[in-house]
Steps between C-alpha positions, in 0.01 A plus 500: 500500500344239269524144628405181313479173693494181292377162625366182340162516677332637814356198683473484878867413558773684687677649199179657370417633846839666533479648149153644571626637833791675324275635222248643748777649716673676210169623355408646840841672504406678175671284237335384177486121540405239241470127572554282194395133507577244231202279581144618440286553808177683580631655821794464738448290814608784731367859509663731246437874543329690219810711437699190393456409134475126433565349156441130432680393180354147465832362365527188717425168332545130572781292349527122490878480448806710583565577131139611444526724805819660369348560157188662650712720721 
């Protein structure tokens, strides 16, 4: 099975840790797993096995107002 997990970024928080744990678990079970992050990063905070593909899209950007944020999204 092909699985894609999408998250904003992979810092050292709990959500990123759980996502990495799920990705590693499913990859070890023989699934094709891809982790997709919206924010650019050099490497995830937690260990990601070599069999998990990681794609960083670099789409996140700062907005000064709500309207600007909606237009950029």
